[in-house]
N, CA, C and O atoms as a GROMACS GRO file, in nm:
protein
  440
    1UNK      N    1  -1.253   1.569   1.145
    1UNK     CA    2  -1.211   1.495   1.027
    1UNK      C    3  -1.328   1.489   0.929
    1UNK      O    4  -1.443   1.472   0.969
    2UNK      N    5  -1.299   1.502   0.803
    2UNK     CA    6  -1.400   1.494   0.699
    2UNK      C    7  -1.448   1.350   0.690
    2UNK      O    8  -1.368   1.256   0.695
    3UNK      N    9  -1.580   1.331   0.677
    3UNK     CA   10  -1.637   1.196   0.677
    3UNK      C   11  -1.575   1.107   0.570
    3UNK      O   12  -1.557   0.987   0.594
    4UNK      N   13  -1.543   1.160   0.452
    4UNK     CA   14  -1.487   1.080   0.344
    4UNK      C   15  -1.362   1.003   0.381
    4UNK      O   16  -1.336   0.896   0.326
    5UNK      N   17  -1.285   1.057   0.475
    5UNK     CA   18  -1.160   0.993   0.515
    5UNK      C   19  -1.177   0.895   0.631
    5UNK      O   20  -1.083   0.824   0.667
    6UNK      N   21  -1.296   0.890   0.688
    6UNK     CA   22  -1.322   0.798   0.798
    6UNK      C   23  -1.346   0.657   0.744
    6UNK      O   24  -1.385   0.639   0.628
    7UNK      N   25  -1.323   0.560   0.828
    7UNK     CA   26  -1.342   0.420   0.790
    7UNK      C   27  -1.492   0.389   0.785
    7UNK      O   28  -1.565   0.411   0.882
    8UNK      N   29  -1.535   0.338   0.671
    8UNK     CA   30  -1.673   0.294   0.655
    8UNK      C   31  -1.688   0.150   0.701
    8UNK      O   32  -1.781   0.116   0.773
    9UNK      N   33  -1.593   0.065   0.658
    9UNK     CA   34  -1.598  -0.076   0.697
    9UNK      C   35  -1.460  -0.138   0.684
    9UNK      O   36  -1.375  -0.090   0.609
   10UNK      N   37  -1.440  -0.244   0.760
   10UNK     CA   38  -1.317  -0.322   0.750
   10UNK      C   39  -1.334  -0.429   0.645
   10UNK      O   40  -1.445  -0.476   0.619
   11UNK      N   41  -1.222  -0.468   0.583
   11UNK     CA   42  -1.224  -0.578   0.487
   11UNK      C   43  -1.133  -0.688   0.540
   11UNK      O   44  -1.028  -0.660   0.598
   12UNK      N   45  -1.173  -0.812   0.520
   12UNK     CA   46  -1.090  -0.924   0.564
   12UNK      C   47  -0.955  -0.921   0.492
   12UNK      O   48  -0.948  -0.896   0.371
   13UNK      N   49  -0.851  -0.946   0.566
   13UNK     CA   50  -0.717  -0.944   0.509
   13UNK      C   51  -0.706  -1.047   0.397
   13UNK      O   52  -0.642  -1.021   0.295
   14UNK      N   53  -0.767  -1.164   0.414
   14UNK     CA   54  -0.762  -1.268   0.310
   14UNK      C   55  -0.828  -1.221   0.180
   14UNK      O   56  -0.780  -1.254   0.072
   15UNK      N   57  -0.935  -1.146   0.191
   15UNK     CA   58  -1.003  -1.093   0.071
   15UNK      C   59  -0.911  -0.995  -0.001
   15UNK      O   60  -0.898  -1.000  -0.123
   16UNK      N   61  -0.847  -0.907   0.076
   16UNK     CA   62  -0.757  -0.809   0.016
   16UNK      C   63  -0.636  -0.876  -0.049
   16UNK      O   64  -0.600  -0.841  -0.162
   17UNK      N   65  -0.573  -0.970   0.020
   17UNK     CA   66  -0.455  -1.035  -0.037
   17UNK      C   67  -0.490  -1.116  -0.162
   17UNK      O   68  -0.410  -1.124  -0.255
   18UNK      N   69  -0.608  -1.173  -0.165
   18UNK     CA   70  -0.653  -1.244  -0.286
   18UNK      C   71  -0.673  -1.145  -0.401
   18UNK      O   72  -0.635  -1.174  -0.515
   19UNK      N   73  -0.730  -1.031  -0.373
   19UNK     CA   74  -0.750  -0.927  -0.474
   19UNK      C   75  -0.617  -0.879  -0.531
   19UNK      O   76  -0.605  -0.851  -0.650
   20UNK      N   77  -0.517  -0.869  -0.445
   20UNK     CA   78  -0.386  -0.819  -0.489
   20UNK      C   79  -0.320  -0.912  -0.590
   20UNK      O   80  -0.231  -0.869  -0.664
   21UNK      N   81  -0.361  -1.037  -0.596
   21UNK     CA   82  -0.304  -1.132  -0.693
   21UNK      C   83  -0.338  -1.092  -0.837
   21UNK      O   84  -0.276  -1.143  -0.930
   22UNK      N   85  -0.435  -1.002  -0.856
   22UNK     CA   86  -0.472  -0.956  -0.989
   22UNK      C   87  -0.384  -0.842  -1.040
   22UNK      O   88  -0.402  -0.795  -1.152
   23UNK      N   89  -0.290  -0.798  -0.957
   23UNK     CA   90  -0.207  -0.683  -0.992
   23UNK      C   91  -0.060  -0.722  -0.995
   23UNK      O   92  -0.019  -0.821  -0.935
   24UNK      N   93   0.019  -0.641  -1.065
   24UNK     CA   94   0.164  -0.655  -1.065
   24UNK      C   95   0.225  -0.515  -1.060
   24UNK      O   96   0.152  -0.416  -1.051
   25UNK      N   97   0.357  -0.507  -1.068
   25UNK     CA   98   0.424  -0.377  -1.056
   25UNK      C   99   0.382  -0.280  -1.166
   25UNK      O  100   0.386  -0.159  -1.145
   26UNK      N  101   0.341  -0.330  -1.281
   26UNK     CA  102   0.301  -0.244  -1.392
   26UNK      C  103   0.160  -0.187  -1.376
   26UNK      O  104   0.125  -0.091  -1.445
   27UNK      N  105   0.082  -0.243  -1.288
   27UNK     CA  106  -0.056  -0.194  -1.269
   27UNK      C  107  -0.071  -0.114  -1.140
   27UNK      O  108  -0.183  -0.079  -1.100
   28UNK      N  109   0.041  -0.085  -1.074
   28UNK     CA  110   0.040  -0.002  -0.953
   28UNK      C  111   0.121   0.123  -0.984
   28UNK      O  112   0.233   0.115  -1.036
   29UNK      N  113   0.065   0.237  -0.952
   29UNK     CA  114   0.136   0.361  -0.981
   29UNK      C  115   0.137   0.454  -0.861
   29UNK      O  116   0.046   0.455  -0.778
   30UNK      N  117   0.243   0.533  -0.855
   30UNK     CA  118   0.255   0.639  -0.757
   30UNK      C  119   0.230   0.771  -0.828
   30UNK      O  120   0.249   0.783  -0.949
   31UNK      N  121   0.186   0.869  -0.753
   31UNK     CA  122   0.162   1.002  -0.809
   31UNK      C  123   0.255   1.101  -0.740
   31UNK      O  124   0.326   1.066  -0.646
   32UNK      N  125   0.254   1.223  -0.785
   32UNK     CA  126   0.331   1.328  -0.718
   32UNK      C  127   0.282   1.343  -0.574
   32UNK      O  128   0.362   1.367  -0.483
   33UNK      N  129   0.154   1.329  -0.555
   33UNK     CA  130   0.095   1.344  -0.422
   33UNK      C  131   0.140   1.234  -0.326
   33UNK      O  132   0.142   1.256  -0.204
   34UNK      N  133   0.177   1.118  -0.377
   34UNK     CA  134   0.217   1.005  -0.293
   34UNK      C  135   0.327   1.045  -0.195
   34UNK      O  136   0.325   1.002  -0.080
   35UNK      N  137   0.421   1.126  -0.240
   35UNK     CA  138   0.541   1.156  -0.162
   35UNK      C  139   0.545   1.297  -0.106
   35UNK      O  140   0.650   1.340  -0.057
   36UNK      N  141   0.435   1.371  -0.112
   36UNK     CA  142   0.442   1.512  -0.076
   36UNK      C  143   0.480   1.537   0.069
   36UNK      O  144   0.529   1.645   0.101
   37UNK      N  145   0.458   1.441   0.159
   37UNK     CA  146   0.489   1.459   0.301
   37UNK      C  147   0.634   1.429   0.336
   37UNK      O  148   0.676   1.451   0.450
   38UNK      N  149   0.711   1.378   0.242
   38UNK     CA  150   0.844   1.327   0.274
   38UNK      C  151   0.955   1.424   0.235
   38UNK      O  152   0.943   1.501   0.140
   39UNK      N  153   1.064   1.417   0.311
   39UNK     CA  154   1.185   1.489   0.274
   39UNK      C  155   1.255   1.411   0.162
   39UNK      O  156   1.219   1.297   0.133
   40UNK      N  157   1.352   1.473   0.101
   40UNK     CA  158   1.428   1.407  -0.007
   40UNK      C  159   1.497   1.280   0.044
   40UNK      O  160   1.503   1.179  -0.026
   41UNK      N  161   1.550   1.286   0.166
   41UNK     CA  162   1.616   1.170   0.225
   41UNK      C  163   1.518   1.055   0.245
   41UNK      O  164   1.550   0.940   0.214
   42UNK      N  165   1.398   1.085   0.296
   42UNK     CA  166   1.297   0.982   0.317
   42UNK      C  167   1.252   0.920   0.184
   42UNK      O  168   1.222   0.801   0.179
   43UNK      N  169   1.248   0.999   0.079
   43UNK     CA  170   1.206   0.948  -0.052
   43UNK      C  171   1.302   0.845  -0.108
   43UNK      O  172   1.263   0.759  -0.187
   44UNK      N  173   1.427   0.852  -0.066
   44UNK     CA  174   1.525   0.753  -0.112
   44UNK      C  175   1.505   0.620  -0.040
   44UNK      O  176   1.538   0.515  -0.096
   45UNK      N  177   1.453   0.622   0.081
   45UNK     CA  178   1.431   0.500   0.158
   45UNK      C  179   1.300   0.433   0.116
   45UNK      O  180   1.297   0.313   0.089
   46UNK      N  181   1.195   0.510   0.110
   46UNK     CA  182   1.064   0.458   0.073
   46UNK      C  183   1.024   0.517  -0.062
   46UNK      O  184   0.956   0.620  -0.069
   47UNK      N  185   1.068   0.451  -0.167
   47UNK     CA  186   1.034   0.498  -0.301
   47UNK      C  187   0.916   0.417  -0.355
   47UNK      O  188   0.863   0.330  -0.286
   48UNK      N  189   0.876   0.446  -0.475
   48UNK     CA  190   0.759   0.381  -0.534
   48UNK      C  191   0.779   0.229  -0.543
   48UNK      O  192   0.686   0.153  -0.516
   49UNK      N  193   0.897   0.186  -0.581
   49UNK     CA  194   0.923   0.041  -0.593
   49UNK      C  195   0.906  -0.029  -0.458
   49UNK      O  196   0.852  -0.140  -0.452
   50UNK      N  197   0.953   0.035  -0.352
   50UNK     CA  198   0.940  -0.024  -0.218
   50UNK      C  199   0.792  -0.033  -0.177
   50UNK      O  200   0.750  -0.134  -0.119
   51UNK      N  201   0.715   0.069  -0.206
   51UNK     CA  202   0.572   0.066  -0.175
   51UNK      C  203   0.500  -0.043  -0.254
   51UNK      O  204   0.413  -0.111  -0.201
   52UNK      N  205   0.537  -0.059  -0.379
   52UNK     CA  206   0.478  -0.166  -0.462
   52UNK      C  207   0.509  -0.302  -0.402
   52UNK      O  208   0.424  -0.391  -0.402
   53UNK      N  209   0.632  -0.320  -0.352
   53UNK     CA  210   0.670  -0.448  -0.292
   53UNK      C  211   0.584  -0.477  -0.168
   53UNK      O  212   0.543  -0.591  -0.147
   54UNK      N  213   0.558  -0.375  -0.088
   54UNK     CA  214   0.470  -0.395   0.027
   54UNK      C  215   0.334  -0.445  -0.019
   54UNK      O  216   0.281  -0.541   0.036
   55UNK      N  217   0.278  -0.381  -0.120
   55UNK     CA  218   0.145  -0.419  -0.168
   55UNK      C  219   0.142  -0.560  -0.225
   55UNK      O  220   0.045  -0.634  -0.204
   56UNK      N  221   0.246  -0.598  -0.295
   56UNK     CA  222   0.246  -0.726  -0.366
   56UNK      C  223   0.297  -0.843  -0.282
   56UNK      O  224   0.262  -0.958  -0.310
   57UNK      N  225   0.380  -0.817  -0.181
   57UNK     CA  226   0.446  -0.927  -0.112
   57UNK      C  227   0.419  -0.934   0.038
   57UNK      O  228   0.447  -1.036   0.100
   58UNK      N  229   0.368  -0.828   0.098
   58UNK     CA  230   0.348  -0.827   0.243
   58UNK      C  231   0.202  -0.851   0.278
   58UNK      O  232   0.111  -0.819   0.201
   59UNK      N  233   0.183  -0.906   0.394
   59UNK     CA  234   0.049  -0.929   0.447
   59UNK      C  235   0.014  -0.810   0.537
   59UNK      O  236   0.087  -0.782   0.632
   60UNK      N  237  -0.096  -0.741   0.510
   60UNK     CA  238  -0.131  -0.626   0.593
   60UNK      C  239  -0.177  -0.668   0.733
   60UNK      O  240  -0.219  -0.782   0.756
   61UNK      N  241  -0.169  -0.573   0.824
   61UNK     CA  242  -0.218  -0.591   0.960
   61UNK      C  243  -0.368  -0.562   0.965
   61UNK      O  244  -0.442  -0.626   1.039
   62UNK      N  245  -0.412  -0.464   0.884
   62UNK     CA  246  -0.552  -0.424   0.881
   62UNK      C  247  -0.582  -0.363   0.745
   62UNK      O  248  -0.497  -0.297   0.685
   63UNK      N  249  -0.705  -0.384   0.698
   63UNK     CA  250  -0.753  -0.328   0.571
   63UNK      C  251  -0.888  -0.265   0.596
   63UNK      O  252  -0.976  -0.327   0.656
   64UNK      N  253  -0.905  -0.142   0.550
   64UNK     CA  254  -1.032  -0.072   0.568
   64UNK      C  255  -1.069   0.002   0.440
   64UNK      O  256  -0.983   0.041   0.362
   65UNK      N  257  -1.198   0.018   0.421
   65UNK     CA  258  -1.248   0.099   0.311
   65UNK      C  259  -1.308   0.225   0.372
   65UNK      O  260  -1.390   0.219   0.463
   66UNK      N  261  -1.265   0.339   0.320
   66UNK     CA  262  -1.312   0.467   0.371
   66UNK      C  263  -1.443   0.507   0.302
   66UNK      O  264  -1.480   0.449   0.199
   67UNK      N  265  -1.512   0.604   0.357
   67UNK     CA  266  -1.635   0.654   0.296
   67UNK      C  267  -1.611   0.708   0.155
   67UNK      O  268  -1.700   0.703   0.071
   68UNK      N  269  -1.490   0.759   0.128
   68UNK     CA  270  -1.458   0.810  -0.006
   68UNK      C  271  -1.419   0.697  -0.103
   68UNK      O  272  -1.378   0.723  -0.216
   69UNK      N  273  -1.431   0.573  -0.057
   69UNK     CA  274  -1.404   0.450  -0.134
   69UNK      C  275  -1.256   0.421  -0.154
   69UNK      O  276  -1.221   0.326  -0.223
   70UNK      N  277  -1.167   0.501  -0.096
   70UNK     CA  278  -1.026   0.467  -0.095
   70UNK      C  279  -1.001   0.361   0.010
   70UNK      O  280  -1.075   0.350   0.108
   71UNK      N  281  -0.897   0.283  -0.010
   71UNK     CA  282  -0.858   0.180   0.086
   71UNK      C  283  -0.749   0.236   0.177
   71UNK      O  284  -0.659   0.306   0.131
   72UNK      N  285  -0.758   0.204   0.304
   72UNK     CA  286  -0.653   0.233   0.401
   72UNK      C  287  -0.596   0.099   0.442
   72UNK      O  288  -0.668   0.012   0.492
   73UNK      N  289  -0.465   0.082   0.423
   73UNK     CA  290  -0.398  -0.046   0.448
   73UNK      C  291  -0.283  -0.020   0.546
   73UNK      O  292  -0.204   0.073   0.526
   74UNK      N  293  -0.274  -0.101   0.651
   74UNK     CA  294  -0.167  -0.089   0.749
   74UNK      C  295  -0.078  -0.212   0.742
   74UNK      O  296  -0.126  -0.325   0.738
   75UNK      N  297   0.054  -0.188   0.740
   75UNK     CA  298   0.154  -0.296   0.739
   75UNK      C  299   0.250  -0.274   0.856
   75UNK      O  300   0.276  -0.161   0.896
   76UNK      N  301   0.301  -0.385   0.911
   76UNK     CA  302   0.413  -0.374   1.005
   76UNK      C  303   0.530  -0.313   0.931
   76UNK      O  304   0.558  -0.347   0.816
   77UNK      N  305   0.600  -0.222   0.999
   77UNK     CA  306   0.714  -0.156   0.937
   77UNK      C  307   0.829  -0.152   1.036
   77UNK      O  308   0.822  -0.080   1.136
   78UNK      N  309   0.930  -0.226   1.010
   78UNK     CA  310   1.052  -0.229   1.092
   78UNK      C  311   1.023  -0.262   1.238
   78UNK      O  312   1.090  -0.211   1.328
   79UNK      N  313   0.925  -0.347   1.262
   79UNK     CA  314   0.900  -0.400   1.395
   79UNK      C  315   0.828  -0.307   1.491
   79UNK      O  316   0.738  -0.350   1.563
   80UNK      N  317   0.866  -0.181   1.495
   80UNK     CA  318   0.811  -0.088   1.594
   80UNK      C  319   0.709   0.010   1.538
   80UNK      O  320   0.644   0.081   1.614
   81UNK      N  321   0.694   0.014   1.408
   81UNK     CA  322   0.609   0.114   1.344
   81UNK      C  323   0.508   0.047   1.251
   81UNK      O  324   0.510  -0.074   1.230
   82UNK      N  325   0.419   0.129   1.196
   82UNK     CA  326   0.324   0.086   1.094
   82UNK      C  327   0.342   0.172   0.970
   82UNK      O  328   0.373   0.291   0.980
   83UNK      N  329   0.325   0.112   0.856
   83UNK     CA  330   0.320   0.185   0.730
   83UNK      C  331   0.174   0.184   0.687
   83UNK      O  332   0.116   0.079   0.662
   84UNK      N  333   0.115   0.303   0.679
   84UNK     CA  334  -0.024   0.316   0.636
   84UNK      C  335  -0.025   0.372   0.494
   84UNK      O  336   0.032   0.477   0.467
   85UNK      N  337  -0.092   0.299   0.403
   85UNK     CA  338  -0.106   0.345   0.266
   85UNK      C  339  -0.253   0.372   0.237
   85UNK      O  340  -0.341   0.298   0.281
   86UNK      N  341  -0.278   0.478   0.164
   86UNK     CA  342  -0.411   0.507   0.112
   86UNK      C  343  -0.409   0.479  -0.037
   86UNK      O  344  -0.323   0.530  -0.110
   87UNK      N  345  -0.502   0.397  -0.083
   87UNK     CA  346  -0.504   0.352  -0.222
   87UNK      C  347  -0.636   0.386  -0.289
   87UNK      O  348  -0.742   0.380  -0.227
   88UNK      N  349  -0.626   0.420  -0.415
   88UNK     CA  350  -0.742   0.424  -0.503
   88UNK      C  351  -0.734   0.295  -0.584
   88UNK      O  352  -0.646   0.279  -0.668
   89UNK      N  353  -0.826   0.205  -0.557
   89UNK     CA  354  -0.820   0.072  -0.616
   89UNK      C  355  -0.929   0.057  -0.723
   89UNK      O  356  -1.048   0.063  -0.692
   90UNK      N  357  -0.888   0.038  -0.846
   90UNK     CA  358  -0.978   0.017  -0.960
   90UNK      C  359  -0.960  -0.128  -1.007
   90UNK      O  360  -0.862  -0.192  -0.969
   91UNK      N  361  -1.050  -0.180  -1.089
   91UNK     CA  362  -1.037  -0.319  -1.134
   91UNK      C  363  -0.905  -0.351  -1.205
   91UNK      O  364  -0.856  -0.464  -1.198
   92UNK      N  365  -0.847  -0.253  -1.273
   92UNK     CA  366  -0.726  -0.281  -1.352
   92UNK      C  367  -0.605  -0.198  -1.309
   92UNK      O  368  -0.499  -0.207  -1.372
   93UNK      N  369  -0.620  -0.117  -1.202
   93UNK     CA  370  -0.509  -0.030  -1.163
   93UNK      C  371  -0.522   0.009  -1.016
   93UNK      O  372  -0.632   0.024  -0.963
   94UNK      N  373  -0.406   0.025  -0.952
   94UNK     CA  374  -0.399   0.077  -0.816
   94UNK      C  375  -0.317   0.205  -0.821
   94UNK      O  376  -0.208   0.208  -0.879
   95UNK      N  377  -0.370   0.308  -0.759
   95UNK     CA  378  -0.295   0.434  -0.745
   95UNK      C  379  -0.268   0.453  -0.596
   95UNK      O  380  -0.361   0.456  -0.515
   96UNK      N  381  -0.139   0.465  -0.561
   96UNK     CA  382  -0.102   0.492  -0.422
   96UNK      C  383  -0.122   0.642  -0.400
   96UNK      O  384  -0.046   0.724  -0.451
   97UNK      N  385  -0.225   0.677  -0.324
   97UNK     CA  386  -0.259   0.817  -0.302
   97UNK      C  387  -0.155   0.883  -0.213
   97UNK      O  388  -0.100   0.987  -0.247
   98UNK      N  389  -0.130   0.822  -0.099
   98UNK     CA  390  -0.028   0.872  -0.007
   98UNK      C  391   0.003   0.763   0.095
   98UNK      O  392  -0.061   0.658   0.096
   99UNK      N  393   0.101   0.788   0.180
   99UNK     CA  394   0.135   0.695   0.287
   99UNK      C  395   0.198   0.771   0.400
   99UNK      O  396   0.242   0.886   0.384
  100UNK      N  397   0.204   0.706   0.514
  100UNK     CA  398   0.266   0.767   0.630
  100UNK      C  399   0.317   0.657   0.723
  100UNK      O  400   0.269   0.544   0.719
  101UNK      N  401   0.414   0.691   0.805
  101UNK     CA  402   0.467   0.601   0.907
  101UNK      C  403   0.403   0.640   1.040
  101UNK      O  404   0.405   0.757   1.079
  102UNK      N  405   0.347   0.541   1.110
  102UNK     CA  406   0.276   0.566   1.235
  102UNK      C  407   0.333   0.480   1.348
  102UNK      O  408   0.404   0.382   1.324
  103UNK      N  409   0.300   0.520   1.470
  103UNK     CA  410   0.327   0.434   1.585
  103UNK      C  411   0.223   0.324   1.587
  103UNK      O  412   0.112   0.343   1.537
  104UNK      N  413   0.256   0.209   1.643
  104UNK     CA  414   0.163   0.098   1.648
  104UNK      C  415   0.037   0.132   1.728
  104UNK      O  416  -0.068   0.073   1.707
  105UNK      N  417   0.048   0.227   1.819
  105UNK     CA  418  -0.068   0.267   1.898
  105UNK      C  419  -0.174   0.338   1.812
  105UNK      O  420  -0.287   0.356   1.857
  106UNK      N  421  -0.139   0.377   1.692
  106UNK     CA  422  -0.230   0.449   1.604
  106UNK      C  423  -0.310   0.357   1.512
  106UNK      O  424  -0.386   0.404   1.426
  107UNK      N  425  -0.295   0.228   1.529
  107UNK     CA  426  -0.376   0.132   1.451
  107UNK      C  427  -0.520   0.140   1.500
  107UNK      O  428  -0.545   0.126   1.620
  108UNK      N  429  -0.617   0.161   1.410
  108UNK     CA  430  -0.755   0.170   1.454
  108UNK      C  431  -0.803   0.040   1.515
  108UNK      O  432  -0.758  -0.068   1.477
  109UNK      N  433  -0.893   0.050   1.608
  109UNK     CA  434  -0.952  -0.069   1.671
  109UNK      C  435  -1.057  -0.128   1.580
  109UNK      O  436  -1.106  -0.063   1.488
  110UNK      N  437  -1.090  -0.251   1.608
  110UNK     CA  438  -1.198  -0.313   1.532
  110UNK      C  439  -1.154  -0.429   1.447
  110UNK      O  440  -1.236  -0.490   1.378
   0.00000   0.00000   0.00000
């Protein structure tokens, strides 16, 4: 794995949720790259609006900052899975780089 994508440090969930209060749906954007791993059917279930709702209304399970300065955020997803989002977080904007659905066993330790 390239070092840039590895976790540099964990961030307290409370710090992250407090930071998210500075954003709304208009300051969060998805890119073409956000959905490149998904089929057309999956894109209808997890669209940009749904991802924004996770960021603004859900409490993450874990928050990490990668060496490339992107954030990796894990959320409970439908009880048995995790939703992992990679974010480029700027003072006035969040860009959802990509996301994936994982098994709970894939949550990093620490």
